N, CA, C and O atoms as a printed pandas DataFrame, in Angstrom:
     atom_number atom_name residue_name chain_id  residue_number  x_coord  y_coord  z_coord
0              1         N          MET        A               1   10.979   64.842   -4.861
1              2        CA          MET        A               1    9.595   66.537   -5.622
2              3         C          MET        A               1   10.424   67.386   -5.622
3              4         O          MET        A               1   11.262   67.648   -4.760
4              5         N          HIS        A               2   10.173   67.988   -6.869
5              6        CA          HIS        A               2   10.911   69.383   -7.114
6              7         C          HIS        A               2    9.854   70.153   -6.423
7              8         O          HIS        A               2    8.706   69.830   -6.118
8              9         N          LEU        A               3   10.751   71.640   -6.186
9             10        CA          LEU        A               3   10.094   73.019   -5.282
10            11         C          LEU        A               3    8.994   73.262   -6.194
11            12         O          LEU        A               3    8.532   74.323   -5.776
12            13         N          PRO        A               4    8.615   73.066   -6.742
13            14        CA          PRO        A               4    7.089   73.910   -7.491
14            15         C          PRO        A               4    6.370   73.190   -6.771
15            16         O          PRO        A               4    5.497   73.537   -5.975
16            17         N          GLY        A               5    6.733   72.158   -7.046
17            18        CA          GLY        A               5    5.724   70.999   -5.999
18            19         C          GLY        A               5    5.271   71.252   -4.401
19            20         O          GLY        A               5    4.202   71.278   -3.791
20            21         N          TRP        A               6    6.458   71.396   -4.126
21            22        CA          TRP        A               6    6.783   71.076   -2.754
22            23         C          TRP        A               6    6.279   72.364   -1.747
23            24         O          TRP        A               6    5.865   72.417   -0.589
24            25         N          ARG        A               7    6.621   73.683   -3.149
25            26        CA          ARG        A               7    6.270   74.924   -2.814
26            27         C          ARG        A               7    4.756   74.992   -2.140
27            28         O          ARG        A               7    4.411   75.328   -1.007
28            29         N          ARG        A               8    4.038   74.572   -3.210
29            30        CA          ARG        A               8    2.185   73.936   -3.477
30            31         C          ARG        A               8    2.115   73.465   -1.716
31            32         O          ARG        A               8    1.502   73.973   -0.777
32            33         N          LEU        A               9    2.806   72.571   -1.776
33            34        CA          LEU        A               9    2.092   71.517   -0.727
34            35         C          LEU        A               9    2.861   72.321    0.403
35            36         O          LEU        A               9    1.930   72.578    1.166
36            37         N          MET        A              10    3.423   72.593    0.684
37            38        CA          MET        A              10    3.772   73.706    2.297
38            39         C          MET        A              10    4.188   75.307    1.559
39            40         O          MET        A              10    5.234   75.912    1.324
40            41         N          GLY        A              11    2.353   75.621    1.319
41            42        CA          GLY        A              11    2.177   77.139    1.360
42            43         C          GLY        A              11    2.065   77.120    2.514
43            44         O          GLY        A              11    2.017   78.350    2.539
44            45         N          TRP        A              12    1.989   76.900    3.380
45            46        CA          TRP        A              12    1.794   77.694    5.086
46            47         C          TRP        A              12    3.304   78.119    5.564
47            48         O          TRP        A              12    3.328   78.679    6.660
48            49         N          LEU        A              13    4.508   77.948    4.942
49            50        CA          LEU        A              13    5.942   78.149    5.443
50            51         C          LEU        A              13    6.113   79.357    3.911
51            52         O          LEU        A              13    7.268   79.729    4.116
52            53         N          TRP        A              14    5.850   79.803    3.144
53            54        CA          TRP        A              14    5.645   80.687    2.251
54            55         C          TRP        A              14    4.511   80.866    1.553
55            56         O          TRP        A              14    4.635   80.577    0.364
56            57         N          PRO        A              15    3.343   81.280    1.912
57            58        CA          PRO        A              15    2.447   81.479    1.567
58            59         C          PRO        A              15    2.417   82.846    0.231
59            60         O          PRO        A              15    3.345   83.536   -0.191
60            61         N          ALA        A              16    0.573   82.823   -0.240
61            62        CA          ALA        A              16    0.707   83.502   -1.226
62            63         C          ALA        A              16   -0.082   84.928   -1.345
63            64         O          ALA        A              16   -1.152   85.397   -0.956
64            65         N          LYS        A              17    1.605   85.557   -2.470
65            66        CA          LYS        A              17    0.814   86.697   -1.871
66            67         C          LYS        A              17   -0.271   87.393   -2.548
67            68         O          LYS        A              17   -0.618   87.363   -3.729
68            69         N          SER        A              18   -0.844   88.184   -1.294
69            70        CA          SER        A              18   -2.868   88.831   -1.121
70            71         C          SER        A              18   -2.888   89.999   -3.212
71            72         O          SER        A              18   -2.293   90.920   -3.770
72            73         N          LEU        A              19   -3.732   89.252   -3.403
73            74        CA          LEU        A              19   -3.867   91.002   -4.040
74            75         C          LEU        A              19   -3.379   92.290   -4.408
75            76         O          LEU        A              19   -2.828   92.775   -5.395
76            77         N          GLY        A              20   -3.917   92.841   -2.844
77            78        CA          GLY        A              20   -3.299   93.826   -2.607
78            79         C          GLY        A              20   -1.926   94.350   -2.143
79            80         O          GLY        A              20   -1.681   95.546   -1.991
80            81         N          GLN        A              21   -0.914   93.188   -1.898
81            82        CA          GLN        A              21    0.825   92.887   -2.250
82            83         C          GLN        A              21    1.039   93.665   -3.624
83            84         O          GLN        A              21    1.440   94.734   -4.084
84            85         N          LYS        A              22    0.467   92.331   -4.006
85            86        CA          LYS        A              22    0.476   92.454   -6.226
86            87         C          LYS        A              22    0.203   94.363   -6.158
87            88         O          LYS        A              22    0.602   95.525   -6.239
88            89         N          GLY        A              23   -0.365   93.808   -6.038
89            90        CA          GLY        A              23   -0.740   96.027   -6.115
90            91         C          GLY        A              23   -0.469   96.401   -5.814
91            92         O          GLY        A              23   -1.032   97.483   -5.980
92            93         N          GLU        A              24    0.745   96.533   -4.848
93            94        CA          GLU        A              24    1.180   97.399   -3.849
94            95         C          GLU        A              24    2.753   97.343   -4.865
95            96         O          GLU        A              24    3.413   98.364   -4.671
96            97         N          GLU        A              25    3.192   96.689   -5.529
97            98        CA          GLU        A              25    4.898   95.522   -6.120
98            99         C          GLU        A              25    4.359   96.401   -7.900
99           100         O          GLU        A              25    5.095   96.933   -8.731
100          101         N          ALA        A              26    2.901   96.231   -7.917
101          102        CA          ALA        A              26    2.714   96.916   -9.309
102          103         C          ALA        A              26    2.846   98.188   -9.629
103          104         O          ALA        A              26    3.370   98.495  -10.700
104          105         N          ALA        A              27    2.429   99.048   -8.826
105          106        CA          ALA        A              27    2.273   99.793   -8.556
106          107         C          ALA        A              27    3.829  100.541   -8.005
107          108         O          ALA        A              27    3.887  101.767   -8.091
108          109         N          ALA        A              28    5.007   99.817   -7.473
109          110        CA          ALA        A              28    5.378  100.675   -6.887
110          111         C          ALA        A              28    6.594  100.407   -8.416
111          112         O          ALA        A              28    7.486  101.239   -8.578
112          113         N          ARG        A              29    6.477   99.308   -9.315
113          114        CA          ARG        A              29    6.716   99.247   -9.749
114          115         C          ARG        A              29    6.374  100.952  -11.164
115          116         O          ARG        A              29    7.055  101.977  -11.139
116          117         N          PHE        A              30    5.468  100.752  -11.932
117          118        CA          PHE        A              30    5.088  102.217  -12.649
118          119         C          PHE        A              30    5.094  102.940  -11.778
119          120         O          PHE        A              30    3.871  103.038  -11.885
120          121         N          LEU        A              31    5.451  103.994  -10.446
121          122        CA          LEU        A              31    5.919  104.364  -10.114
122          123         C          LEU        A              31    7.623  104.492  -10.335
123          124         O          LEU        A              31    7.772  105.417  -11.134
124          125         N          ARG        A              32    8.415  104.164  -10.107
125          126        CA          ARG        A              32    9.385  103.918  -10.596
126          127         C          ARG        A              32    9.732  104.638  -12.157
127          128         O          ARG        A              32   10.497  105.577  -12.376
128          129         N          ARG        A              33    9.021  103.974  -12.998
129          130        CA          ARG        A              33    9.255  103.710  -14.792
130          131         C          ARG        A              33    8.568  104.904  -14.656
131          132         O          ARG        A              33    8.065  105.257  -15.723
132          133         N          GLN        A              34    8.311  105.858  -13.472
133          134        CA          GLN        A              34    7.586  107.490  -14.258
134          135         C          GLN        A              34    8.549  107.857  -13.235
135          136         O          GLN        A              34    7.897  108.201  -12.249
136          137         N          GLY        A              35   10.137  107.971  -12.941
137          138        CA          GLY        A              35   10.649  108.495  -12.419
138          139         C          GLY        A              35   10.263  108.856  -11.009
139          140         O          GLY        A              35   11.043  109.747  -10.673
140          141         N          TYR        A              36    9.205  108.520   -9.756
141          142        CA          TYR        A              36    8.967  108.510   -8.842
142          143         C          TYR        A              36   10.752  107.726   -7.971
143          144         O          TYR        A              36   11.339  106.946   -8.721
144          145         N          ARG        A              37   11.430  107.968   -6.571
145          146        CA          ARG        A              37   11.503  106.885   -5.894
146          147         C          ARG        A              37   11.128  106.426   -5.164
147          148         O          ARG        A              37   11.016  107.273   -4.278
148          149         N          ILE        A              38   10.654  105.179   -4.695
149          150        CA          ILE        A              38   10.077  104.983   -3.719
150          151         C          ILE        A              38   11.302  104.593   -2.159
151          152         O          ILE        A              38   12.203  103.797   -1.894
152          153         N          LEU        A              39   10.814  105.358   -1.718
153          154        CA          LEU        A              39   11.610  105.674    0.174
154          155         C          LEU        A              39   11.077  105.176    1.048
155          156         O          LEU        A              39   11.501  105.355    2.190
156          157         N          SER        A              40    9.889  104.327    0.782
157          158        CA          SER        A              40    9.423  102.586    1.661
158          159         C          SER        A              40    8.248  102.113    1.562
159          160         O          SER        A              40    7.261  102.839    1.449
160          161         N          ARG        A              41    8.199  100.843    1.591
161          162        CA          ARG        A              41    6.619  100.349    1.545
162          163         C          ARG        A              41    5.925   99.361    3.169
163          164         O          ARG        A              41    6.436   98.650    4.035
164          165         N          SER        A              42    4.320   99.951    2.806
165          166        CA          SER        A              42    4.081  100.130    4.253
166          167         C          SER        A              42    4.483  100.390    5.204
167          168         O          SER        A              42    4.786   99.474    5.968
168          169         N          SER        A              43    4.633  101.481    5.518
169          170        CA          SER        A              43    4.941  102.243    6.322
170          171         C          SER        A              43    4.122  102.344    8.378
171          172         O          SER        A              43    3.104  103.020    8.226
172          173         N          ARG        A              44    4.178  102.140    9.199
173          174        CA          ARG        A              44    3.054  101.327   10.131
174          175         C          ARG        A              44    3.798  102.861   10.991
175          176         O          ARG        A              44    4.920  103.111   11.432
176          177         N          THR        A              45    2.385  103.693   10.911
177          178        CA          THR        A              45    2.437  104.645   12.176
178          179         C          THR        A              45    1.329  104.041   12.732
179          180         O          THR        A              45    0.685  103.010   12.538
180          181         N          GLY        A              46    1.278  105.602   13.973
181          182        CA          GLY        A              46   -0.111  104.857   14.901
182          183         C          GLY        A              46   -1.344  105.742   14.658
183          184         O          GLY        A              46   -2.197  106.142   15.450
184          185         N          TRP        A              47   -1.177  105.958   13.168
185          186        CA          TRP        A              47   -2.555  105.853   12.428
186          187         C          TRP        A              47   -2.340  105.211   11.478
187          188         O          TRP        A              47   -2.266  105.371   10.259
188          189         N          GLY        A              48   -2.262  104.575   12.070
189          190        CA          GLY        A              48   -2.667  103.198    9.914
190          191         C          GLY        A              48   -0.925  103.144    9.674
191          192         O          GLY        A              48   -0.011  103.300   10.483
192          193         N          GLU        A              49   -0.916  102.871    8.285
193          194        CA          GLU        A              49   -0.315  102.457    6.877
194          195         C          GLU        A              49   -0.526  103.110    6.229
195          196         O          GLU        A              49   -1.614  103.595    5.919
196          197         N          LEU        A              50    1.099  103.397    5.626
197          198        CA          LEU        A              50    1.147  104.350    3.750
198          199         C          LEU        A              50    1.867  103.402    3.408
199          200         O          LEU        A              50    2.994  103.095    3.796
200          201         N          ASP        A              51    1.037  102.816    2.485
201          202        CA          ASP        A              51    1.314  101.631    1.319
202          203         C          ASP        A              51    2.695  102.204    0.555
203          204         O          ASP        A              51    3.557  101.342    0.387
204          205         N          LEU        A              52    3.019  103.585    0.061
205          206        CA          LEU        A              52    3.975  103.901   -0.331
206          207         C          LEU        A              52    4.711  105.192    0.060
207          208         O          LEU        A              52    4.040  106.121    0.509
208          209         N          VAL        A              53    5.444  105.261   -0.016
209          210        CA          VAL        A              53    6.353  107.001    0.306
210          211         C          VAL        A              53    7.172  107.405   -0.934
211          212         O          VAL        A              53    7.985  108.272   -0.614
212          213         N          ALA        A              54    7.222  107.176   -1.851
213          214        CA          ALA        A              54    7.642  108.228   -2.770
214          215         C          ALA        A              54    8.614  109.298   -2.877
215          216         O          ALA        A              54    8.409  110.180   -2.043
216          217         N          LEU        A              55    9.647  109.510   -3.668
217          218        CA          LEU        A              55    9.994  111.561   -3.772
218          219         C          LEU        A              55    9.827  110.833   -5.198
219          220         O          LEU        A              55   10.314  109.784   -5.620
220          221         N          ASP        A              56    8.916  111.819   -5.813
221          222        CA          ASP        A              56    9.028  113.022   -6.782
222          223         C          ASP        A              56    9.979  114.608   -6.740
223          224         O          ASP        A              56    9.695  115.658   -6.162
224          225         N          GLY        A              57   10.912  114.333   -7.410
225          226        CA          GLY        A              57   12.019  115.739   -7.702
226          227         C          GLY        A              57   12.170  115.884   -5.862
227          228         O          GLY        A              57   12.952  115.393   -5.048
228          229         N          ARG        A              58   11.063  116.759   -5.762
229          230        CA          ARG        A              58   11.964  117.255   -4.176
230          231         C          ARG        A              58   10.707  117.122   -3.423
231          232         O          ARG        A              58   10.568  117.400   -2.232
232          233         N          THR        A              59    9.491  116.518   -4.497
233          234        CA          THR        A              59    7.969  116.728   -3.359
234          235         C          THR        A              59    7.836  115.190   -2.340
235          236         O          THR        A              59    7.820  114.203   -3.075
236          237         N          LEU        A              60    7.748  114.862   -0.929
237          238        CA          LEU        A              60    7.537  113.426   -0.840
238          239         C          LEU        A              60    5.716  113.200   -1.117
239          240         O          LEU        A              60    4.686  113.868   -1.025
240          241         N          VAL        A              61    6.098  111.962   -1.459
241          242        CA          VAL        A              61    4.478  111.385   -1.528
242          243         C          VAL        A              61    3.916  110.683   -1.263
243          244         O          VAL        A              61    4.600  109.660   -1.236
244          245         N          PHE        A              62    2.705  110.443   -0.928
245          246        CA          PHE        A              62    2.251  109.903    0.394
246          247         C          PHE        A              62    1.807  108.587   -1.143
247          248         O          PHE        A              62    1.819  109.024   -2.294
248          249         N          VAL        A              63    1.443  106.987   -0.855
249          250        CA          VAL        A              63    0.931  107.012   -2.443
250          251         C          VAL        A              63   -0.531  106.003   -1.337
251          252         O          VAL        A              63   -0.238  105.250   -0.408
252          253         N          GLU        A              64   -1.594  106.215   -1.672
253          254        CA          GLU        A              64   -2.641  105.370   -2.036
254          255         C          GLU        A              64   -2.718  103.597   -2.639
255          256         O          GLU        A              64   -3.139  103.561   -3.795
256          257         N          VAL        A              65   -2.493  102.641   -2.237
257          258        CA          VAL        A              65   -2.447  101.909   -3.290
258          259         C          VAL        A              65   -3.459  101.118   -3.386
259          260         O          VAL        A              65   -3.034   99.983   -3.167
260          261         N          LYS        A              66   -4.856  101.088   -3.647
261          262        CA          LYS        A              66   -6.276  100.070   -4.064
262          263         C          LYS        A              66   -6.206   99.557   -5.693
263          264         O          LYS        A              66   -5.926  100.173   -6.721
264          265         N          THR        A              67   -6.712   97.706   -5.363
265          266        CA          THR        A              67   -6.488   96.940   -6.023
266          267         C          THR        A              67   -7.451   96.085   -5.824
267          268         O          THR        A              67   -7.856   95.696   -4.729
268          269         N          ARG        A              68   -7.956   95.680   -7.203
269          270        CA          ARG        A              68   -9.374   94.950   -7.155
270          271         C          ARG        A              68   -9.008   94.650   -8.578
271          272         O          ARG        A              68   -8.209   95.041   -9.428
272          273         N          GLN        A              69  -10.441   93.342   -8.366
273          274        CA          GLN        A              69  -10.264   92.348   -9.265
274          275         C          GLN        A              69  -10.547   93.579  -10.464
275          276         O          GLN        A              69  -10.891   94.730  -10.193
276          277         N          SER        A              70  -10.350   93.123  -11.621
277          278        CA          SER        A              70  -11.489   93.222  -12.440
278          279         C          SER        A              70  -12.854   93.318  -12.199
279          280         O          SER        A              70  -13.526   94.254  -12.631
280          281         N          SER        A              71  -13.384   92.244  -11.417
281          282        CA          SER        A              71  -15.201   91.808  -11.674
282          283         C          SER        A              71  -16.258   92.928  -11.157
283          284         O          SER        A              71  -17.407   93.309  -11.378
284          285         N          GLU        A              72  -14.935   93.264  -10.174
285          286        CA          GLU        A              72  -15.864   94.395   -9.239
286          287         C          GLU        A              72  -16.541   95.769   -9.288
287          288         O          GLU        A              72  -15.927   96.742   -8.850
288          289         N          PRO        A              73  -17.747   95.901   -9.785
289          290        CA          PRO        A              73  -18.393   97.120   -9.438
290          291         C          PRO        A              73  -17.862   98.529   -9.960
291          292         O          PRO        A              73  -18.084   99.298  -10.896
292          293         N          VAL        A              74  -16.763   98.414   -8.462
293          294        CA          VAL        A              74  -16.620  100.103   -7.869
294          295         C          VAL        A              74  -15.646   99.911   -8.977
295          296         O          VAL        A              74  -15.689   98.950   -9.745
296          297         N          PRO        A              75  -14.786  100.848   -9.026
297          298        CA          PRO        A              75  -13.247  101.259   -8.529
298          299         C          PRO        A              75  -12.667  101.655   -7.702
299          300         O          PRO        A              75  -12.871  102.475   -6.808
300          301         N          PRO        A              76  -11.134  100.460   -8.281
301          302        CA          PRO        A              76  -10.823  100.602   -6.955
302          303         C          PRO        A              76  -10.820  102.603   -5.908
303          304         O          PRO        A              76  -11.080  103.063   -4.796
304          305         N          GLU        A              77  -10.253  103.153   -7.518
305          306        CA          GLU        A              77   -9.863  104.834   -6.492
306          307         C          GLU        A              77  -11.374  105.646   -5.497
307          308         O          GLU        A              77  -11.453  106.817   -5.125
308          309         N          GLU        A              78  -11.981  104.977   -5.378
309          310        CA          GLU        A              78  -13.784  105.331   -4.760
310          311         C          GLU        A              78  -13.825  104.416   -3.840
311          312         O          GLU        A              78  -14.910  103.915   -3.544
312          313         N          GLY        A              79  -12.958  104.127   -3.378
313          314        CA          GLY        A              79  -11.969  103.331   -1.853
314          315         C          GLY        A              79  -12.272  104.226   -0.991
315          316         O          GLY        A              79  -13.033  104.265   -0.024
316          317         N          VAL        A              80  -11.080  105.425   -1.820
317          318        CA          VAL        A              80   -9.970  106.557   -0.557
318          319         C          VAL        A              80  -11.338  107.253   -0.874
319          320         O          VAL        A              80  -11.700  107.582   -2.004
320          321         N          ASP        A              81  -12.067  107.437    0.320
321          322        CA          ASP        A              81  -13.146  108.197    1.278
322          323         C          ASP        A              81  -12.590  108.804    1.862
323          324         O          ASP        A              81  -11.429  108.787    2.270
324          325         N          TRP        A              82  -13.750  109.693    2.003
325          326        CA          TRP        A              82  -13.040  111.285    3.472
326          327         C          TRP        A              82  -12.831  111.128    3.995
327          328         O          TRP        A              82  -12.191  112.043    4.514
328          329         N          ARG        A              83  -12.933  109.540    5.039
329          330        CA          ARG        A              83  -12.401  108.806    6.594
330          331         C          ARG        A              83  -10.956  108.571    5.703
331          332         O          ARG        A              83  -10.215  109.512    5.986
332          333         N          LYS        A              84  -10.298  107.659    4.736
333          334        CA          LYS        A              84   -9.887  107.163    4.755
334          335         C          LYS        A              84   -8.502  107.905    4.215
335          336         O          LYS        A              84   -7.326  107.543    4.245
336          337         N          GLN        A              85   -9.068  108.949    3.772
337          338        CA          GLN        A              85   -8.163  110.520    3.548
338          339         C          GLN        A              85   -7.973  110.954    4.942
339          340         O          GLN        A              85   -6.793  111.184    5.207
340          341         N          ARG        A              86   -8.731  111.114    5.821
341          342        CA          ARG        A              86   -8.779  111.900    7.404
342          343         C          ARG        A              86   -7.379  110.280    7.642
343          344         O          ARG        A              86   -6.247  110.318    8.123
344          345         N          ARG        A              87   -7.813  109.626    7.320
345          346        CA          ARG        A              87   -6.548  108.429    7.876
346          347         C          ARG        A              87   -5.675  108.673    7.474
347          348         O          ARG        A              87   -4.761  108.665    8.299
348          349         N          LEU        A              88   -5.308  109.015    6.169
349          350        CA          LEU        A              88   -3.939  108.478    6.110
350          351         C          LEU        A              88   -3.576  110.377    5.691
351          352         O          LEU        A              88   -3.120  110.886    4.668
352          353         N          ILE        A              89   -3.877  110.784    6.566
353          354        CA          ILE        A              89   -3.145  112.725    6.313
354          355         C          ILE        A              89   -2.870  112.304    7.245
355          356         O          ILE        A              89   -1.694  112.655    7.342
356          357         N          ARG        A              90   -3.129  111.684    8.203
357          358        CA          ARG        A              90   -2.692  112.328    9.841
358          359         C          ARG        A              90   -1.626  110.916   10.000
359          360         O          ARG        A              90   -0.558  110.875   10.611
360          361         N          ALA        A              91   -2.165  110.036    9.398
361          362        CA          ALA        A              91   -0.334  108.628    9.124
362          363         C          ALA        A              91    0.651  109.100    8.878
363          364         O          ALA        A              91    1.730  108.837    9.407
364          365         N          ALA        A              92    0.381  110.078    7.810
365          366        CA          ALA        A              92    0.984  111.430    7.268
366          367         C          ALA        A              92    2.103  112.470    8.428
367          368         O          ALA        A              92    3.314  112.495    8.649
368          369         N          GLN        A              93    1.251  113.006    8.791
369          370        CA          GLN        A              93    1.320  113.565    9.893
370          371         C          GLN        A              93    2.553  113.708   10.450
371          372         O          GLN        A              93    3.381  114.590   10.680
372          373         N          ASN        A              94    2.371  112.390   10.604
373          374        CA          ASN        A              94    3.149  111.223   11.753
374          375         C          ASN        A              94    4.729  110.728   10.967
375          376         O          ASN        A              94    5.846  110.668   11.480
376          377         N          PHE        A              95    4.488  110.558   10.182
377          378        CA          PHE        A              95    5.546  110.844    9.768
378          379         C          PHE        A              95    6.582  111.591    9.386
379          380         O          PHE        A              95    7.812  111.631    9.413
380          381         N          LEU        A              96    5.044  112.530    8.787
381          382        CA          LEU        A              96    6.629  113.728    8.919
382          383         C          LEU        A              96    7.088  113.867    9.989
383          384         O          LEU        A              96    8.305  114.054    9.977
384          385         N          HIS        A              97    6.491  113.853   11.208
385          386        CA          HIS        A              97    7.065  114.376   12.371
386          387         C          HIS        A              97    8.467  112.928   13.098
387          388         O          HIS        A              97    9.537  113.311   13.571
388          389         N          HIS        A              98    8.266  112.096   13.052
389          390        CA          HIS        A              98    8.912  110.832   13.320
390          391         C          HIS        A              98   10.721  111.151   12.646
391          392         O          HIS        A              98   11.803  111.326   13.207
392          393         N          HIS        A              99   10.203  111.092   10.963
393          394        CA          HIS        A              99   11.647  111.498   10.658
394          395         C          HIS        A              99   11.876  112.862    9.996
395          396         O          HIS        A              99   12.449  113.036    8.921
396          397         N          HIS        A             100   11.262  113.959   10.920
397          398        CA          HIS        A             100   11.758  115.401   10.955
398          399         C          HIS        A             100   11.760  116.050    9.419
399          400         O          HIS        A             100   12.565  116.926    9.105
400          401         N          LEU        A             101   10.658  115.459    8.404
401          402        CA          LEU        A             101   10.520  116.202    7.832
402          403         C          LEU        A             101    9.246  117.433    7.717
403          404         O          LEU        A             101    9.006  117.861    6.589
404          405         N          GLU        A             102    8.643  117.847    8.614
405          406        CA          GLU        A             102    7.311  118.537    8.289
406          407         C          GLU        A             102    6.970  119.285    7.653
407          408         O          GLU        A             102    5.867  119.680    7.275
408          409         N          ASP        A             103    8.423  119.654    7.412
409          410        CA          ASP        A             103    8.650  121.702    6.343
410          411         C          ASP        A             103    8.337  121.089    4.445
411          412         O          ASP        A             103    7.918  121.690    3.455
412          413         N          ALA        A             104    8.822  119.563    4.684
413          414        CA          ALA        A             104    8.790  119.161    3.305
414          415         C          ALA        A             104    8.014  119.390    2.156
415          416         O          ALA        A             104    7.059  118.624    2.283
416          417         N          PRO        A             105    7.947  119.724    1.594
417          418        CA          PRO        A             105    6.665  119.870    0.257
418          419         C          PRO        A             105    5.971  118.013   -0.046
419          420         O          PRO        A             105    6.547  117.020   -0.490
420          421         N          CYS        A             106    4.904  118.165    0.314
421          422        CA          CYS        A             106    4.137  116.681    0.071
422          423         C          CYS        A             106    3.104  116.733   -0.573
423          424         O          CYS        A             106    3.076  117.457   -1.567
424          425         N          ARG        A             107    2.170  116.118   -0.260
425          426        CA          ARG        A             107    1.621  115.259   -1.754
426          427         C          ARG        A             107    0.252  113.704   -1.595
427          428         O          ARG        A             107    0.388  112.483   -1.670
428          429         N          PHE        A             108   -0.280  114.104   -1.490
429          430        CA          PHE        A             108   -1.397  112.395   -1.070
430          431         C          PHE        A             108   -2.131  112.666   -3.062
431          432         O          PHE        A             108   -2.991  113.398   -3.552
432          433         N          ASP        A             109   -0.941  111.341   -3.752
433          434        CA          ASP        A             109   -1.207  110.803   -4.859
434          435         C          ASP        A             109   -2.283  109.364   -4.269
435          436         O          ASP        A             109   -2.195  108.956   -3.110
436          437         N          VAL        A             110   -3.471  108.609   -5.531
437          438        CA          VAL        A             110   -3.702  107.752   -5.792
438          439         C          VAL        A             110   -3.516  106.526   -6.922
439          440         O          VAL        A             110   -4.014  106.789   -8.017
440          441         N          VAL        A             111   -3.045  105.585   -6.832
441          442        CA          VAL        A             111   -3.087  104.898   -7.930
442          443         C          VAL        A             111   -3.415  103.420   -8.111
443          444         O          VAL        A             111   -2.712  102.434   -7.886
444          445         N          ALA        A             112   -4.445  103.500   -8.494
445          446        CA          ALA        A             112   -5.626  102.173   -8.403
446          447         C          ALA        A             112   -5.037  101.461   -9.807
447          448         O          ALA        A             112   -4.523  101.982  -10.797
448          449         N          VAL        A             113   -5.440   99.463   -9.351
449          450        CA          VAL        A             113   -5.075   98.560  -10.039
450          451         C          VAL        A             113   -5.910   98.167   -9.584
451          452         O          VAL        A             113   -6.551   98.167   -8.533
452          453         N          THR        A             114   -5.859   97.650  -10.870
453          454        CA          THR        A             114   -7.170   96.046  -11.079
454          455         C          THR        A             114   -7.046   95.447  -12.414
455          456         O          THR        A             114   -7.025   95.979  -13.524
456          457         N          TRP        A             115   -6.960   94.096  -12.016
457          458        CA          TRP        A             115   -6.269   93.323  -11.732
458          459         C          TRP        A             115   -7.606   92.322  -13.127
459          460         O          TRP        A             115   -8.456   91.512  -12.758
460          461         N          PRO        A             116   -7.428   92.634  -14.231
461          462        CA          PRO        A             116   -8.223   91.433  -14.903
462          463         C          PRO        A             116   -8.151   90.174  -15.026
463          464         O          PRO        A             116   -7.085   89.675  -15.388
464          465         N          ALA        A             117   -9.185   89.436  -14.774
465          466        CA          ALA        A             117   -9.177   87.914  -14.576
466          467         C          ALA        A             117   -8.326   87.029  -15.196
467          468         O          ALA        A             117   -8.972   86.846  -16.228
468          469         N          GLY        A             118   -7.243   86.279  -15.322
469          470        CA          GLY        A             118   -6.458   85.026  -16.099
470          471         C          GLY        A             118   -5.491   86.550  -16.716
471          472         O          GLY        A             118   -4.457   86.322  -17.344
472          473         N          GLN        A             119   -5.729   87.365  -16.585
473          474        CA          GLN        A             119   -4.155   88.632  -16.909
474          475         C          GLN        A             119   -2.902   87.973  -15.921
475          476         O          GLN        A             119   -2.637   87.492  -14.820
476          477         N          ARG        A             120   -2.470   88.289  -16.998
477          478        CA          ARG        A             120   -0.553   88.387  -15.686
478          479         C          ARG        A             120   -0.359   89.977  -15.133
479          480         O          ARG        A             120    0.124   90.158  -14.015
480          481         N          ARG        A             121   -0.805   91.222  -16.065
481          482        CA          ARG        A             121   -0.420   92.013  -16.108
482          483         C          ARG        A             121   -1.369   93.447  -16.037
483          484         O          ARG        A             121   -1.834   94.023  -17.021
484          485         N          PRO        A             122   -1.569   93.973  -14.227
485          486        CA          PRO        A             122   -3.338   94.484  -13.697
486          487         C          PRO        A             122   -2.763   96.358  -15.094
487          488         O          PRO        A             122   -1.743   96.770  -15.646
488          489         N          ARG        A             123   -4.133   96.755  -14.979
489          490        CA          ARG        A             123   -4.809   98.013  -15.748
490          491         C          ARG        A             123   -4.140   98.281  -14.296
491          492         O          ARG        A             123   -4.296   97.678  -13.234
492          493         N          ILE        A             124   -2.929   99.974  -14.804
493          494        CA          ILE        A             124   -2.672  100.688  -13.887
494          495         C          ILE        A             124   -3.598  102.543  -13.646
495          496         O          ILE        A             124   -3.885  102.892  -14.791
496          497         N          GLU        A             125   -3.822  103.070  -13.166
497          498        CA          GLU        A             125   -4.071  104.883  -13.269
498          499         C          GLU        A             125   -3.414  105.664  -11.790
499          500         O          GLU        A             125   -3.565  105.574  -10.572
500          501         N          HIS        A             126   -2.741  106.328  -12.609
501          502        CA          HIS        A             126   -2.215  106.993  -11.814
502          503         C          HIS        A             126   -2.794  108.509  -11.182
503          504         O          HIS        A             126   -2.831  109.415  -12.014
504          505         N          PHE        A             127   -3.239  108.840   -9.800
505          506        CA          PHE        A             127   -3.774  110.606   -9.680
506          507         C          PHE        A             127   -3.318  110.637   -8.445
507          508         O          PHE        A             127   -3.607  110.018   -7.421
508          509         N          PRO        A             128   -2.123  111.925   -8.861
509          510        CA          PRO        A             128   -0.872  112.426   -8.986
510          511         C          PRO        A             128   -2.481  113.591   -7.688
511          512         O          PRO        A             128   -3.700  113.426   -7.631
512          513         N          ALA        A             129   -1.625  114.524   -7.005
513          514        CA          ALA        A             129   -2.646  115.079   -5.874
514          515         C          ALA        A             129   -4.228  114.979   -5.488
515          516         O          ALA        A             129   -5.056  115.859   -5.253
516          517         N          ALA        A             130   -4.350  113.037   -5.525
517          518        CA          ALA        A             130   -6.324  112.979   -5.498
518          519         C          ALA        A             130   -7.043  113.638   -4.203
519          520         O          ALA        A             130   -8.266  113.560   -4.080
520          521         N          PHE        A             131   -6.168  114.342   -3.167
521          522        CA          PHE        A             131   -7.171  114.858   -2.152
522          523         C          PHE        A             131   -5.369  115.317   -1.113
523          524         O          PHE        A             131   -4.230  114.878   -0.957
524          525         N          GLN        A             132   -6.464  116.718   -0.592
525          526        CA          GLN        A             132   -5.335  117.944    0.447
526          527         C          GLN        A             132   -5.382  117.498    1.216
527          528         O          GLN        A             132   -6.206  116.612    1.448
528          529         N          ALA        A             133   -3.970  118.150    2.474
529          530        CA          ALA        A             133   -4.342  118.387    3.973
530          531         C          ALA        A             133   -4.792  119.578    4.276
531          532         O          ALA        A             133   -4.001  120.400    4.737
532          533         N          ASP        A             134   -5.845  119.836    4.123
533          534        CA          ASP        A             134   -6.665  121.183    4.974
534          535         C          ASP        A             134   -6.069  121.579    5.929
535          536         O          ASP        A             134   -6.163  122.796    6.082
536          537         N          GLU        A             135   -5.185  120.798    7.020
537          538        CA          GLU        A             135   -4.405  121.332    7.745
538          539         C          GLU        A             135   -3.286  121.769    8.188
539          540         O          GLU        A             135   -3.240  122.370    9.261
């Protein structure tokens, strides 16, 4: 039996990537092409997960990646409501404290990834400084 068929048969050994994982990978590639340096992926903190932590010049960027199928009526970026923003701000504060970076300049970006049905490549929209931490 050749490997692709065996992999499908034994999918539990190598589960297919979720849409969210594929979106995060696409967002990371996109940001690298824009000159960002990806420092961390899927960083877990006491307040939740930070999808991507990147460096844009000297600015630390906390990136929330939202991925959707093209058939969904709501654009991905609308999934980052005030509740999500509050959790991301707390997670970022935790990250900054843990890494002794409290004084580092930082911002919050959103990357919206829309995957059209049957397409290999997604549509990616980047929203730099999408929201601010008022604290």
